[in-house]
C-alpha positions as YAML, in Angstrom:
chain: A
units: angstrom
residues:
- id: 1
  name: MET
  ca: [98.36, 84.67, 68.48]
- id: 2
  name: ALA
  ca: [99.80, 87.99, 67.11]
- id: 3
  name: TYR
  ca: [103.15, 87.36, 69.07]
- id: 4
  name: ASP
  ca: [103.37, 83.74, 67.31]
- id: 5
  name: ARG
  ca: [102.80, 85.29, 64.07]
- id: 6
  name: TYR
  ca: [105.44, 87.96, 64.49]
- id: 7
  name: ILE
  ca: [108.14, 85.41, 65.58]
- id: 8
  name: ALA
  ca: [107.01, 83.13, 62.67]
- id: 9
  name: ILE
  ca: [107.13, 85.64, 60.10]
- id: 10
  name: CYS
  ca: [109.81, 88.45, 61.43]
- id: 11
  name: GLN
  ca: [112.38, 86.05, 63.11]
- id: 12
  name: PRO
  ca: [111.74, 82.45, 61.70]
- id: 13
  name: LEU
  ca: [115.25, 81.34, 62.57]
- id: 14
  name: HIS
  ca: [114.66, 82.08, 66.18]
- id: 15
  name: TYR
  ca: [111.09, 80.59, 66.57]
- id: 16
  name: ARG
  ca: [111.77, 77.59, 68.68]
- id: 17
  name: THR
  ca: [114.32, 79.29, 70.71]
- id: 18
  name: ILE
  ca: [112.14, 82.32, 71.34]
- id: 19
  name: LEU
  ca: [108.70, 80.51, 71.82]
- id: 20
  name: GLY
  ca: [109.56, 77.32, 73.41]
- id: 21
  name: SER
  ca: [107.05, 75.26, 76.01]
- id: 22
  name: ARG
  ca: [108.36, 77.37, 78.64]
- id: 23
  name: ALA
  ca: [107.40, 80.79, 76.63]
- id: 24
  name: CYS
  ca: [104.02, 79.36, 75.72]
- id: 25
  name: VAL
  ca: [103.44, 78.22, 79.42]
- id: 26
  name: HIS
  ca: [104.05, 81.71, 80.76]
- id: 27
  name: MET
  ca: [101.95, 83.71, 78.05]
- id: 28
  name: ALA
  ca: [99.21, 81.07, 78.89]
- id: 29
  name: ALA
  ca: [99.43, 81.46, 82.56]
- id: 30
  name: ALA
  ca: [99.36, 85.54, 82.23]
- id: 31
  name: ALA
  ca: [96.31, 85.01, 80.02]
- id: 32
  name: TRP
  ca: [94.56, 82.81, 82.27]
- id: 33
  name: GLY
  ca: [95.45, 84.50, 85.52]
- id: 34
  name: SER
  ca: [94.75, 88.06, 84.24]
- id: 35
  name: GLY
  ca: [91.27, 86.63, 83.10]
- id: 36
  name: PHE
  ca: [90.53, 85.12, 86.33]
- id: 37
  name: LEU
  ca: [91.65, 87.97, 88.22]
- id: 38
  name: ASN
  ca: [89.55, 90.37, 86.11]
- id: 39
  name: ALA
  ca: [86.46, 87.91, 86.60]
- id: 40
  name: LEU
  ca: [87.12, 87.62, 90.22]
- id: 41
  name: LEU
  ca: [87.11, 91.59, 90.76]
- id: 42
  name: HIS
  ca: [84.04, 92.12, 88.64]
- id: 43
  name: THR
  ca: [82.39, 89.27, 90.44]
- id: 44
  name: ALA
  ca: [83.05, 90.43, 93.96]
- id: 45
  name: ASN
  ca: [81.99, 93.88, 93.05]
- id: 46
  name: THR
  ca: [78.90, 92.72, 91.37]
- id: 47
  name: PHE
  ca: [77.76, 90.60, 94.45]
- id: 48
  name: SER
  ca: [78.12, 93.75, 96.55]
- id: 49
  name: LEU
  ca: [75.65, 95.58, 94.52]
- id: 50
  name: PRO
  ca: [72.14, 96.40, 96.08]
- id: 51
  name: LEU
  ca: [69.46, 95.86, 93.54]
- id: 52
  name: CYS
  ca: [66.44, 97.69, 93.62]
- id: 53
  name: HIS
  ca: [65.14, 98.08, 90.16]
- id: 54
  name: GLY
  ca: [63.85, 94.46, 89.74]
- id: 55
  name: ASN
  ca: [65.90, 91.40, 89.11]
- id: 56
  name: VAL
  ca: [65.27, 90.56, 85.46]
- id: 57
  name: VAL
  ca: [68.41, 91.30, 83.16]
- id: 58
  name: ASP
  ca: [67.29, 92.31, 79.62]
- id: 59
  name: GLN
  ca: [69.97, 90.26, 77.95]
- id: 60
  name: PHE
  ca: [70.51, 86.67, 76.99]
- id: 61
  name: PHE
  ca: [73.27, 86.34, 79.82]
- id: 62
  name: CYS
  ca: [74.13, 88.28, 82.85]
- id: 63
  name: GLU
  ca: [76.68, 90.93, 81.80]
- id: 64
  name: ILE
  ca: [77.96, 93.87, 83.88]
- id: 65
  name: PRO
  ca: [76.10, 96.93, 82.17]
- id: 66
  name: GLN
  ca: [72.76, 95.11, 82.63]
- id: 67
  name: ILE
  ca: [73.39, 94.60, 86.33]
- id: 68
  name: LEU
  ca: [74.56, 98.14, 86.62]
- id: 69
  name: LYS
  ca: [71.11, 99.20, 85.45]
- id: 70
  name: LEU
  ca: [69.54, 97.41, 88.16]
- id: 71
  name: SER
  ca: [71.71, 98.78, 91.04]
- id: 72
  name: CYS
  ca: [70.46, 101.76, 93.00]
- id: 73
  name: SER
  ca: [73.78, 102.15, 94.76]
- id: 74
  name: ASP
  ca: [76.02, 105.07, 92.97]
- id: 75
  name: SER
  ca: [79.20, 103.94, 94.88]
- id: 76
  name: GLY
  ca: [78.89, 100.42, 93.60]
- id: 77
  name: TYR
  ca: [78.13, 101.90, 90.32]
- id: 78
  name: ARG
  ca: [81.29, 104.27, 90.45]
- id: 79
  name: ARG
  ca: [83.38, 101.25, 91.82]
- id: 80
  name: GLU
  ca: [82.20, 99.18, 88.80]
- id: 81
  name: PHE
  ca: [82.83, 101.62, 86.46]
- id: 82
  name: GLY
  ca: [86.39, 102.04, 87.87]
- id: 83
  name: LEU
  ca: [87.03, 98.37, 87.36]
- id: 84
  name: LEU
  ca: [85.59, 98.58, 83.72]
- id: 85
  name: VAL
  ca: [88.01, 101.60, 82.65]
- id: 86
  name: PHE
  ca: [90.98, 99.67, 84.04]
- id: 87
  name: THR
  ca: [89.82, 96.63, 82.20]
- id: 88
  name: ALA
  ca: [89.24, 98.79, 78.96]
- id: 89
  name: PHE
  ca: [93.03, 99.97, 79.53]
- id: 90
  name: ILE
  ca: [94.48, 96.58, 79.92]
- id: 91
  name: TYR
  ca: [92.28, 95.22, 76.54]
- id: 92
  name: PHE
  ca: [93.53, 98.47, 74.72]
- id: 93
  name: ALA
  ca: [97.26, 97.69, 75.68]
- id: 94
  name: CYS
  ca: [96.95, 94.32, 74.37]
- id: 95
  name: PHE
  ca: [95.27, 95.52, 71.14]
- id: 96
  name: VAL
  ca: [98.21, 98.16, 70.62]
- id: 97
  name: PHE
  ca: [100.64, 95.24, 71.24]
- id: 98
  name: ILE
  ca: [98.78, 93.25, 68.52]
- id: 99
  name: VAL
  ca: [98.43, 96.16, 66.18]
- id: 100
  name: LEU
  ca: [102.30, 97.02, 66.37]
- id: 101
  name: SER
  ca: [103.08, 93.28, 65.96]
- id: 102
  name: TYR
  ca: [100.95, 93.34, 62.97]
- id: 103
  name: VAL
  ca: [102.72, 96.52, 61.84]
- id: 104
  name: GLN
  ca: [105.90, 94.91, 61.81]
- id: 105
  name: ILE
  ca: [104.61, 91.71, 60.26]
- id: 106
  name: PHE
  ca: [103.19, 93.70, 57.18]
- id: 107
  name: ARG
  ca: [106.45, 95.46, 56.81]
- id: 108
  name: VAL
  ca: [108.69, 92.17, 56.51]
- id: 109
  name: VAL
  ca: [105.57, 90.45, 54.28]
- id: 110
  name: LEU
  ca: [105.54, 93.39, 52.04]
- id: 111
  name: ARG
  ca: [109.27, 92.78, 51.32]
- id: 112
  name: ILE
  ca: [108.61, 89.38, 50.24]
- id: 113
  name: PRO
  ca: [109.28, 88.76, 46.66]
- id: 114
  name: SER
  ca: [107.07, 86.32, 45.61]
- id: 115
  name: GLU
  ca: [103.30, 86.77, 45.46]
- id: 116
  name: HIS
  ca: [102.22, 83.37, 46.70]
- id: 117
  name: GLY
  ca: [104.48, 84.25, 49.93]
- id: 118
  name: ARG
  ca: [102.97, 87.45, 50.51]
- id: 119
  name: HIS
  ca: [99.39, 85.82, 50.04]
- id: 120
  name: LYS
  ca: [100.17, 82.91, 52.56]
- id: 121
  name: ALA
  ca: [101.22, 85.52, 55.14]
- id: 122
  name: PHE
  ca: [98.42, 87.63, 54.73]
- id: 123
  name: SER
  ca: [95.99, 85.11, 54.77]
- id: 124
  name: THR
  ca: [97.14, 83.84, 58.02]
- id: 125
  name: CYS
  ca: [97.25, 87.14, 59.91]
- id: 126
  name: LEU
  ca: [94.44, 89.27, 58.42]
- id: 127
  name: PRO
  ca: [91.46, 86.93, 59.70]
- id: 128
  name: HIS
  ca: [92.75, 86.98, 63.18]
- id: 129
  name: LEU
  ca: [93.28, 90.76, 63.06]
- id: 130
  name: ALA
  ca: [89.67, 91.03, 61.86]
- id: 131
  name: VAL
  ca: [88.27, 88.88, 64.64]
- id: 132
  name: VAL
  ca: [90.36, 90.66, 67.45]
- id: 133
  name: SER
  ca: [89.17, 94.06, 66.24]
- id: 134
  name: LEU
  ca: [85.41, 93.04, 66.00]
- id: 135
  name: PHE
  ca: [85.92, 91.42, 69.76]
- id: 136
  name: ILE
  ca: [87.78, 94.69, 71.15]
- id: 137
  name: SER
  ca: [85.59, 97.46, 69.39]
- id: 138
  name: THR
  ca: [82.14, 96.01, 70.24]
- id: 139
  name: ALA
  ca: [83.12, 95.03, 73.81]
- id: 140
  name: PHE
  ca: [84.55, 98.75, 74.25]
- id: 141
  name: PHE
  ca: [81.11, 100.01, 73.03]
- id: 142
  name: ALA
  ca: [79.08, 97.50, 75.06]
- id: 143
  name: TYR
  ca: [80.98, 98.33, 78.35]
- id: 144
  name: LEU
  ca: [81.87, 102.10, 77.92]
- id: 145
  name: LYS
  ca: [79.25, 103.43, 76.09]
- id: 146
  name: PRO
  ca: [76.80, 106.04, 78.04]
- id: 147
  name: LEU
  ca: [73.81, 104.76, 79.46]
- id: 148
  name: SER
  ca: [71.66, 107.25, 77.92]
- id: 149
  name: PHE
  ca: [72.73, 105.63, 74.53]
- id: 150
  name: SER
  ca: [71.19, 102.29, 75.35]
- id: 151
  name: SER
  ca: [68.40, 100.22, 74.24]
- id: 152
  name: PRO
  ca: [67.60, 96.70, 74.70]
- id: 153
  name: SER
  ca: [67.90, 95.66, 71.06]
- id: 154
  name: LEU
  ca: [71.21, 97.42, 70.46]
- id: 155
  name: ASP
  ca: [72.48, 96.03, 73.70]
- id: 156
  name: LEU
  ca: [71.75, 92.28, 72.52]
- id: 157
  name: VAL
  ca: [73.14, 92.93, 69.06]
- id: 158
  name: VAL
  ca: [76.37, 94.28, 70.40]
- id: 159
  name: ALA
  ca: [76.56, 91.32, 73.02]
- id: 160
  name: VAL
  ca: [76.27, 88.84, 70.34]
- id: 161
  name: LEU
  ca: [78.92, 90.49, 68.20]
- id: 162
  name: TYR
  ca: [81.47, 90.27, 71.06]
- id: 163
  name: SER
  ca: [80.45, 87.08, 72.95]
- id: 164
  name: VAL
  ca: [79.40, 84.82, 70.29]
- id: 165
  name: VAL
  ca: [80.76, 85.82, 66.81]
- id: 166
  name: PRO
  ca: [84.61, 85.98, 67.63]
- id: 167
  name: PRO
  ca: [84.59, 82.35, 69.28]
- id: 168
  name: THR
  ca: [82.31, 81.02, 66.52]
- id: 169
  name: LEU
  ca: [84.68, 82.08, 63.90]
- id: 170
  name: ASN
  ca: [88.03, 81.22, 65.50]
- id: 171
  name: PRO
  ca: [87.77, 77.48, 64.60]
- id: 172
  name: PHE
  ca: [86.95, 78.27, 61.02]
- id: 173
  name: ILE
  ca: [89.74, 81.05, 60.62]
- id: 174
  name: TYR
  ca: [92.25, 78.67, 62.05]
- id: 175
  name: SER
  ca: [91.26, 75.26, 60.58]
- id: 176
  name: MET
  ca: [90.63, 76.60, 57.11]
- id: 177
  name: ARG
  ca: [94.49, 76.78, 56.65]
- id: 178
  name: ASN
  ca: [94.38, 72.92, 56.71]
- id: 179
  name: ARG
  ca: [94.30, 71.54, 53.28]
- id: 180
  name: GLU
  ca: [92.45, 68.29, 54.36]
- id: 181
  name: LEU
  ca: [89.75, 70.46, 55.89]
- id: 182
  name: LYS
  ca: [89.50, 72.67, 52.59]
- id: 183
  name: ASP
  ca: [88.91, 69.65, 50.81]
- id: 184
  name: ALA
  ca: [86.06, 67.93, 53.05]
- id: 185
  name: VAL
  ca: [84.29, 71.42, 52.96]
- id: 186
  name: LYS
  ca: [84.51, 71.78, 49.26]
- id: 187
  name: GLU
  ca: [83.27, 68.05, 48.97]
- id: 188
  name: LEU
  ca: [80.19, 68.94, 51.50]
- id: 189
  name: ILE
  ca: [79.27, 71.78, 49.52]
- id: 190
  name: GLN
  ca: [79.49, 69.94, 46.22]
- id: 191
  name: ARG
  ca: [77.28, 67.16, 47.72]
- id: 192
  name: THR
  ca: [74.69, 69.76, 49.14]
- id: 193
  name: LEU
  ca: [74.70, 71.43, 45.83]
- id: 194
  name: PHE
  ca: [74.18, 68.06, 43.90]
- id: 195
  name: TYR
  ca: [71.36, 66.79, 46.31]
- id: 196
  name: GLN
  ca: [69.66, 70.26, 45.69]
- id: 197
  name: GLN
  ca: [69.49, 69.88, 42.03]
...
């Protein structure tokens, strides 16, 4: 999304040549492939961990830090921690790429002479940047915090913040730019308020 916005705002005349169907397929394949490889490595390592502290995970889904709490193997824990650090490095590199893309976008947007043009560009970029920042910061906190800093309620809140909130917000962020959807939401709110009175 950040690269798409970067090309659309910073190089609009080259948009179709840079982001053709081939480039989109390559970017989607890279994202899906890296996600699959990451999941495969973590799953293989998790299944190799001996569990000796029970079999109840204090979470609403089975995530890696919670499984590591049940493990009694130091070598498996170190191996998984190494995988988590590697994954965090990749996420951080993606985050740096996104931030650099948005720095370039904001430099171009701030040079737009019309207030309406600047507002339109910021309205498409800031929500995406906010959701990505929320996801990455809470995921870093969930996976890389020390075990001594862990509590079940804090773990649950952080897990909801990175696993439920961003995917829930994405449809609203990307569809609220659509005029028809905005009008439908306004009408729904007005009907709801009218029926309550």
